[in-house]
C-alpha positions as CSV (number, residue, x, y, z in Angstrom):
1,M,4.1,-10.1,-5.8
2,K,5.5,-6.6,-6.3
3,I,5.8,-3.9,-3.7
4,Q,5.8,-0.3,-4.9
5,A,8.2,2.1,-3.1
6,L,7.4,5.7,-2.4
7,N,9.9,7.4,-4.7
8,D,8.2,10.8,-4.7
9,P,9.5,12.8,-1.8
10,A,6.4,15.1,-1.6
11,L,4.2,12.0,-1.6
12,A,6.2,10.4,1.1
13,A,6.1,13.6,3.2
14,A,2.4,14.0,2.8
15,S,1.9,10.4,3.8
16,L,4.1,10.8,6.9
17,A,2.3,14.1,7.9
18,A,-1.1,12.5,7.5
19,T,-0.1,9.6,9.6
20,K,1.2,11.9,12.3
21,A,-2.0,14.1,12.1
22,E,-4.2,11.0,12.5
23,R,-2.3,9.7,15.5
24,G,-2.2,13.2,17.1
25,G,-5.9,14.0,16.5
26,A,-7.2,16.6,14.3
27,S,-7.3,20.2,15.5
28,S,-10.5,21.4,13.9
29,G,-14.0,20.6,15.1
30,T,-14.9,18.7,11.8
31,G,-11.9,16.4,12.1
32,A,-10.2,17.7,9.0
33,T,-6.7,17.0,8.2
34,E,-4.4,19.6,6.6
35,A,-1.3,17.5,6.3
36,A,-0.9,17.0,2.6
37,G,-0.9,20.7,1.7
38,A,1.6,21.6,4.5
39,A,3.9,18.8,3.6
40,S,4.2,19.8,-0.1
41,G,5.4,23.3,0.8
42,S,3.2,24.8,-1.9
43,G,1.1,26.9,0.5
44,A,-2.0,25.1,-0.6
45,T,-4.2,23.6,2.1
46,V,-5.9,20.2,1.6
47,T,-8.6,19.1,4.0
48,V,-10.1,15.7,4.4
49,S,-13.4,15.4,6.3
50,G,-13.9,12.8,8.9
51,A,-16.6,11.2,6.7
52,A,-14.1,10.9,3.9
53,R,-11.5,9.4,6.2
54,T,-14.0,6.9,7.4
55,L,-15.0,5.9,3.9
56,N,-11.4,5.4,3.0
57,V,-10.7,3.2,5.9
58,A,-13.9,1.2,5.2
59,S,-12.9,0.7,1.5
60,A,-9.2,-0.1,2.3
61,G,-9.1,-3.9,2.3
62,T,-6.0,-5.9,2.9
63,G,-6.1,-7.6,-0.5
64,I,-5.5,-11.0,1.1
65,D,-7.7,-13.9,0.2
66,E,-8.2,-15.4,3.7
67,A,-9.8,-18.6,2.3
68,K,-6.8,-19.2,0.0
69,V,-4.4,-18.6,2.8
70,A,-6.2,-21.1,5.0
71,S,-6.3,-23.6,2.1
72,V,-2.5,-23.3,1.4
73,K,-1.8,-23.7,5.2
74,A,-4.0,-26.8,5.4
75,S,-2.3,-28.3,2.3
76,I,1.2,-27.6,3.8
77,A,0.2,-29.1,7.1
78,D,-1.2,-32.3,5.6
79,G,1.7,-32.7,3.1
80,T,-0.3,-32.3,-0.1
81,F,1.0,-28.9,-1.2
82,K,2.6,-29.1,-4.6
83,V,5.1,-26.5,-5.7
84,D,4.7,-25.5,-9.5
85,S,8.4,-25.1,-10.4
86,G,7.6,-24.1,-14.0
87,A,5.3,-21.2,-12.8
88,I,8.0,-20.1,-10.4
89,A,10.6,-20.1,-13.2
90,D,8.3,-18.2,-15.5
91,K,7.7,-15.5,-12.9
92,M,11.4,-15.3,-12.1
93,L,12.3,-14.8,-15.8
94,S,9.4,-12.3,-16.3
95,N,10.7,-10.2,-13.3
96,A,14.2,-10.4,-14.5
97,Q,13.2,-9.2,-18.0
98,E,11.2,-6.3,-16.5
99,M,14.2,-5.2,-14.3
100,L,16.4,-5.3,-17.3
101,S,14.1,-3.3,-19.4
102,R,14.0,-0.6,-16.7
103,V,17.8,-0.4,-16.6
104,R,18.1,-0.1,-20.3
105,N,15.5,2.8,-20.5
């Protein structure tokens, strides 16, 4: 599994400002957030309505298959979990090749 880092400073600042705005509460009556525009420093104002925020929260799943997690836990607990060393080796080699190709480019 790969985790993407926030390498774009403007994106990281906008994300931080949006998080602070959500925690502190929105100042306008419609629940709009103006954090992204203010964080980028361009003078542009971006607003997100409360309905859009609700839709975003509702559609943001965790991406975790709870049934599979439970199955793996049960397999480990009863001693029947088998590690596929070939699959692990293949992934390690693939990740190493990907990292080396990034360094070369």
